[in-house]
C-alpha angles and dihedrals in degrees: 000000000000117000102217124200117231090249092055090046091053090047089056095046090051090047088051093051093048087046091052093050094050096039095054090057108034107355122239097109089140087065086072105031105043093052086046090053095045088046087055091057104264119145118244095256092043090049092052093047096048090043089059090052096051092037092062090063092053095043090040093051092047089047093054095047092047094050092045087057094050099251096120133029102221092191096051093044095049097102089051091049091049089054092048090053092051091047090052093049094049090046090053092048089053097043094098094045106044114076107243095200094093094048090047089055097043100043101071090052091051092047093052090049089051091049093050089048095056091038097053105024105114124225093016109151140119096303117103117236134195113307119234095197124042114244090248094054092040090054094043095050118017098037099057093037090057090041090053090047091051092054094042099045113343114193111119097017094130090048092053091048091049094052092045090051095048100037101035107022097039098232129156117249097257092046093048089050094054092046090049092058093050095054090039089057092051092048088049088054091052092050094043094055091055095046092048090050092057091046104238099126123110096215102190094048094039092052092046091052090044092063091050090047090051094054091044095051089047090058095044093046091053092050092048092052090050100044102024126180094001089066099030098051098055095039090051090051092050093048094048093048091043091053093047093049087050095051094046088048089061105101088216098059108117090220093068090054091048095055093039101246 
């Protein structure tokens, strides 16, 4: 068990608060918390497990706030949430079996594409549009697939769900954000259960970060509801590009070797 100094613990709490704020609006909170946990001396698997614990507080806080403001019907979305949970659990179970090299190489390209889509897509606001995939098919295919990815790898899950809700389900940006947090909360639970079962979670620091993330997510969700697409769109583009840059900056990313960097 890592013996953290007060300064390090406060740094992790601040990182969790910032992550909760950003994640409740545009996703990508792991971009802040996982590097912070690694910097504090946690092993990669302990960082991932602890991040799932504290991440549940943020996604749960945002989900409750969005639901209380009528942005998501929890009862109606329960089947999709259960599928996301199962997908997250299965992904986490396979995390140590499936090679991550391909995902690490492909992910920056996908994130940049998502950023460009949201940056240049015209007439994208908070008004719903025509759906391209029925709710039944969306819940049966997209939801468990993204949940599986969240358990297996994780970075960019919120961005993928946002893109799916806007491009396929026809949701407005604010409604897509609200439903993204619900499903992300469910997939977090699935991954958390697996990581807890194998004993890699630092409970004390995870719970402390969870409280900070809960408060940050509450503030972020409130601002997103008040301001809507004019806040969510630019922040989503920034988060996607920042995550892509961070992944490309990793010397171990196979894409760097492929392009000779």
